[in-house]
N, C-alpha and C positions, 0 to 999 in steps of 0.2 A: 502493499502499500503505499499512499508520497505519503513523503514523512518518512515514515520508520526505517529506525536505526537497527542493528544488532547490541542486544547491549544482555546476552548470557549463553554460554555455551558450559555442555556440561555430559553430564549420567546420571543414569540412578544406579545407585550401589546395593546392596544386597540386604543391609542395614537396614534402610530409605525406607525399608518395605513392610507392610504389615502379615496377620493372620491370615489376610482374603490373598496372597503372592502378587497384591499390586499396591505402586510405591502409595503410601501414605498422606492422605490430604493435607497434614501440616508441612510437607515436603514440595508439596505444589507453592506456598507461601513462600519457605525456605529459597528453592531458584528464583519466583517470584521478588525475593526483598533483593539474589543477589544483584539480579536482570535491574534491578530500581537505583544502587548503587553506581551499577554502570552509567544509565542512564540520569543521576545527578551528575558524576563530570562529566558529560556531552553538555551540561546546563551550565556548568560554570559553578555548581555547589558541590562538586568535591570532599573527600576529608580534609586534603589541606590547604584548599580554600575556605572552610568551614573554620579553622585554626585561625585564618584572617579576621574573616567576615563576622565570625561571631552566630553564622547562619547555619540553621539545622532541615532536615527536610520531612517529614512525619505524613505516615500514611494516616488519614482521619474514616476511610471509608473504604471497603471493599465489593467488589462483585462478584465472586468466580462460577462461573460451569464448565463442571469437569464432559470433556465431550466423547474420553476412552481411555483405555487402563493404561499404564506408561509400568511398565515392569523393567523387573533387576537386570543389570546391561543394556536397555534401552538409552540412544544416545538422542537427549537433548538441546534444542535450540528456543532461545526468545529473542520476539522484537519487540518494540515500542516508540510507542509516538505521542504527537500532544493531541487529545482528542478539543479540549480546551481551554482557555486561557483569565483565568480571573484574579484580581487584585490580588488576593495573599493568598488565595487556592488554588489551584490544575487541574483535571480531570485527566488522564492519560490510560492509555490500551496496549495489555500487553498481548500477546498472542503466544502461544509454546507448544512447538510442533516435535515430532518425533525426527529426526534430521534422515536417520534412512530410505522413508517413507511417505515424506512431509506430510502426514498426517497432524489435522488436529486434535493435541493433547485438553488443552485448557482454553480455554476468554478468562482474561481481567478486566473489572474496570475500575480504576482505584482513583479514589481522591486524596490529595495529598495537598499537604499547607508548606508555609516559611515558618521556620519558625525561630523565635529567636531567642538564644541558648539562654540568653540572660535571666530574660524576665517569662519566659517560660508561655509565651503567647503566639499566636501567630503576626505576621507581618507581611510586608509589599516584598513580593518579587523584585530584583536590582534588577535593573531596567536591561542589562547581560544578561541575562538568564532570558527575561521576557521575547531579548533580541534571539535566544539561538532556538526556544520554544518553538518561535514563527516558523524555524526551518524542519519542525516536525510534525507539521502538521499531521492529521490525518483524522478519520472516521472510522465511529464504530459501526461493526458490520454486523447482519441478522445472527452471526450466530454467537456474539457477544453479549447480545438481548435477553432478558430475563424473559424464563420458559414454563417453570415449577413454580417462580414464586410471584408475585403480586409484582406489576410493572414501578410502581411504587416504591420510595422507600416504606418499612413499617412505619406506622402510626407510631411505637414506642418511640425510631433517632429520631424520627422531625420533633415529637412533642418531647422526647428523653422524661417522657415522665415512665419513667423504673423507678424502683425500688422494689428495698427486701418487705415492707409491706404486702406493698402488690402482690410482689410475689407470694407471699404467705397465704393474702386473701384466695389467689390463684391455682394454690396448690401446689403448684411446685417444688420440684424436691431436687435435693440435691446430687447434685452427681461428681463433684470431683472437691476437693482439696487438697492443697498444697501451697506453696509458696516462690517469689521469684528469686530464681539460679545468680548469682553473679555474672555465670557463663552465657546466660540468657538477655545481657542486656544489650545492645548498642554505644555507636559513637554518637548517642542523642544523651544518652547513660539512664534511657530506659528500657522496659523491659522486649521484643523486636516482635513485630507480628506474628509471625513461625511460632510464640513461644500463646502468644491467644488460641494459635489454629487450636494445638496440642492440648490444649486443656479443653478442646471442644473436641478433637479425636479422642483423649482419655475418658469421654464427657457416657459416649455415645453408648459403650458398652453398658455403662450404670442406666442408660434412657431405657436400651431394647428391652430391659432385665424387667425391667419397672415397667414395663406394656406388657412383658407376658414372656418376650422370644431370648432369652437371656442366650449367652454364646453355647454354654451345653445344650441346650434344645435346639438352638440353630445349627451346630456341629450333628445332630441325633439326628437330623430330616437333610445334612447335605447342605445346607443354606450358607449364606453371606453375608454382609449390608454393603455397599456403601454409596456415597453421596453425590449426589448430582449435582447439586447447585446450594448457592453458601451466600449469605452477603454477612456482612462487619460490618458496627460504626462503635469506634475507636471514642469513647466519650472522655476518659482519664488517661494519665502514665502511671504507670505501677512503676515502685524501681526495687530494688534486689533489697532482698530480707523479710518483703512486703509481704505478709499469706495471701493471699485467695480461695475463692469458694465460687460453686459457679450451680445455679438452680436454672433448671428446664424441666419445661412444660411441652406433653405435644397438642399442635394447633389443630389438629386434619390430617385422616388418610382418603385418600380416594383409591380405588382398585389397585394398584402394584406404588403407589405414595406414598409418605407420610410427610408428614412439614409439622415442624420444630420449630421451637423457641430455647436457644443457650441465654443465660446473663450472669456475667463473670462479674464477681464484688468483690472490694478489697475487703482482705481480713479481720482490718485494722478498725477501717472505719465506719464498714461499713457501704463505704459509698460507690453504685454501680460505676464499672471502667469499661465494657466492654459487653457488647450485645450483639447473639447473632439468631439470623432467620434460615430457618435451611430446609431442605426437601433430599430424602433417600431415600432406598427401595431395597426390598429383597431378591437375593438372586443364586438362580442355582447353582452352586460350584462346580458342577460338571459340564455343565451347556454353557455357564456364561452367563445364560437368559434372565432378565428381570422374570418375577412369579408373582403371580396375586397375594395379599398381604389377605393374614388371615384372620376369616370372620371376628374373630372375640379382641383384637386389636385395632381392626378397625371399628368395631364400636365404641370403640374410647375416642374415639377422633370425632 
């Protein structure tokens, strides 16, 4: 596409794959994050520039569609472009493909912001960055648009109407409780987006168990689960040593698709730090085809 540049070239290692035999969703964001660092350099906001300007680059929202499985030894390339440039934020598009067959693996629509590292607030993009971004202009292809999720952002993300009290009232269950490790923090000194997704990935098993279809039951039936689309909105920074927990609720089920939400809170303060709205399915491990959700699970949606 016009304006898109190469921002990542790598490989799927065995340690990045989960029990389903495909690359875990956190590593889709991990590679996207690496891609974003290369895009930052192209925008004049690399690590060396950051030390001089005091400006960082922070993810605000992610919308990801998973188009095909990636397995150990697959070769990965990502290209990036700028969809929209605003005063303090920009929307970028990233496209992940398997290098040997050029098949689309994932699409990312990422809203990012220019972060003043002293005030920890968004600030205007430098003029040089704006000029460089204009040379990378691109448009969103149909493959990047929401499919299993609503076209607009979730109401909770727009209004920030997320609280522990509301999670309690909605019957959302705890699906993860952990801590931010120092090695999970990036050059902005806060937890990298990959590890928000890692917590939501870890939460998935507890969510399916709460829904009545835990891993043991799945294994007995020859089934596995997959995320097909997810949207994340980052509400607050999380720093090394801070505890966190995730509350999860199932919003809807329809045929082969389950829709859910994860709310991640700071365990230290109780403040919401990130929300995710996702869509997943069950698939037969032998045929790798999606199968209908059990009647008992659909009744919960």
